[in-house]
C-alpha positions in Angstrom: 163.3 -29.2 -6.4 166.6 -28.8 -5.1 169.2 -27.2 -6.9 172.5 -27.0 -6.2 174.1 -22.8 -6.2 175.9 -22.0 -9.3 179.6 -23.1 -9.1 178.0 -26.3 -7.4 179.3 -29.8 -7.5 175.9 -31.5 -7.8 177.5 -34.0 -5.9 179.1 -32.1 -2.6 175.6 -31.8 -1.0 174.4 -35.7 -1.3 177.4 -36.7 -0.1 177.6 -34.4 3.3 173.9 -35.1 3.5 175.2 -39.1 3.3 178.1 -38.8 5.5 175.9 -36.2 8.3 173.2 -39.5 7.9 176.3 -41.6 8.8 177.2 -39.7 11.7 173.3 -39.1 13.0 172.3 -43.2 12.2 175.9 -44.0 14.5 174.6 -41.5 17.2 171.2 -42.4 17.0 170.7 -46.1 16.5 174.7 -47.4 18.0 175.6 -45.2 20.3 172.6 -43.7 22.1 172.3 -47.3 23.3 175.2 -48.0 24.5 175.2 -45.2 26.1 171.8 -46.3 28.3 173.1 -49.5 28.8 176.2 -48.5 30.9 174.0 -45.9 32.3 171.9 -49.0 33.5 175.1 -51.0 34.4 178.9 -50.4 34.0 180.5 -53.1 31.9 183.5 -52.3 30.0 182.8 -54.6 27.0 180.2 -52.2 26.4 182.1 -49.4 26.7 185.1 -50.8 24.5 182.5 -50.7 22.0 180.8 -47.1 22.1 184.9 -45.9 22.4 185.3 -48.4 18.7 182.5 -47.0 17.3 182.5 -43.4 18.2 185.5 -43.9 15.3 182.7 -44.5 12.7 181.2 -41.2 13.8 184.2 -38.8 14.9 185.2 -39.9 10.9 181.6 -39.3 9.1 181.7 -35.8 10.9 185.3 -34.6 9.9 184.3 -35.9 6.0 181.1 -34.1 6.8 183.1 -30.7 7.3 185.7 -31.0 4.5 182.8 -31.4 2.7 181.1 -28.3 3.6 184.8 -26.2 3.1 184.2 -27.3 -0.3 181.1 -26.1 -0.5 182.0 -23.0 0.4 185.3 -22.2 -1.2 183.3 -23.6 -4.4 180.6 -21.3 -3.7 183.0 -18.4 -3.2 185.4 -19.3 -6.3 
């Protein structure tokens, strides 16, 4: 079973895993298919959707980075 290091709140790794899952899931389920669609035929609506959904990935990776920094600080204290 997973046990976080001493001083690390147990919810931080789970929150990080959730943020990373959102980022990877959006990449696999949304972004990659849209890229394939654009490779086959350019469509401005598809490009607009790809750009809009990229914000989900950007926010998820930013949250994940913040959580990683918080975990590092918690462990180093």
